[in-house]
N, C-alpha and C positions, 0 to 999 in steps of 0.2 A: 504494501501498500504506501502511496504518495502522500505526505502531508503539505497542507499548505493555509495559510494563514489569508483571510480578508479583511481588512479594518474599511466601514460601514458605516455612510453619513446618512442620517435620515432627515425627513421631512421633520421639521418643529412637533414635538406633541408625538411621534410616533415609534418611537425607539422602541418599546414596548410589544408594540404592534409586530412589529418585523421580526423583534427577539420570537416572539411565540409563532410567528411564521414560518420562521425558518427551523424552529424546534417539532413543530407541527409536521413539517416537510420531511421531517428524522433524516437528512440529508446532513447534519451537523455534528460534528463531534464535541463539540462545546462553545458556548455562546456566553461573555461578558458584556457588562455594559465598562464604557472608560469615559471618560473628561478629555476634553482638547477638541482638537479637529475633529476626531470622529467620535459617534457615540456607539461602536460596537465592535469589537475584534472576535472572530470566528474562525476555528479550527475546521476542516476539512479533511479528511481521506479518500483516496479516490484511486482505483487498482490502475496498477502504472501504466497500460496502456490506452489511459483515459484520458482524453482531450483539454485539461484545464480550464482553456480558454472557453472551448464549447460546453463543459458543465455549467462555469463561471455566467455564463451569457443566457445559458438555457435555464439553468435552475437557482441563479441567486440574483441576477436581475428582472426575474418575473417577478419578486417579490413587490407586492406596491410598497410603498410609500419609501425605497431610498433611493436618497438622490444624488450618492456616487460612490464608490469602491474604491477600494486598492489591492489590488492581490499583491499577494509576499508569500514568492515558492521558497524552501529551504533546500539546504543541500544532505544534513548531517547534524543528527543531533547527536551532542553528548552527555 
């Protein structure tokens, strides 16, 4: 499995709605609220042969209430 993270900026007042929608879709491993430029940081795991760009576009960007995302692809856990 390949892990990666997405920082998510939500429409004002919709961060809990977005977090709940991601949780209900059962596509995220962990979901955290954050302070700063982004409202949520979400950890995902996909199969090694999964195209992360397509996954983000089709599964994450489809969630209502998301304004912006920043995908962080990881290389190695220590």
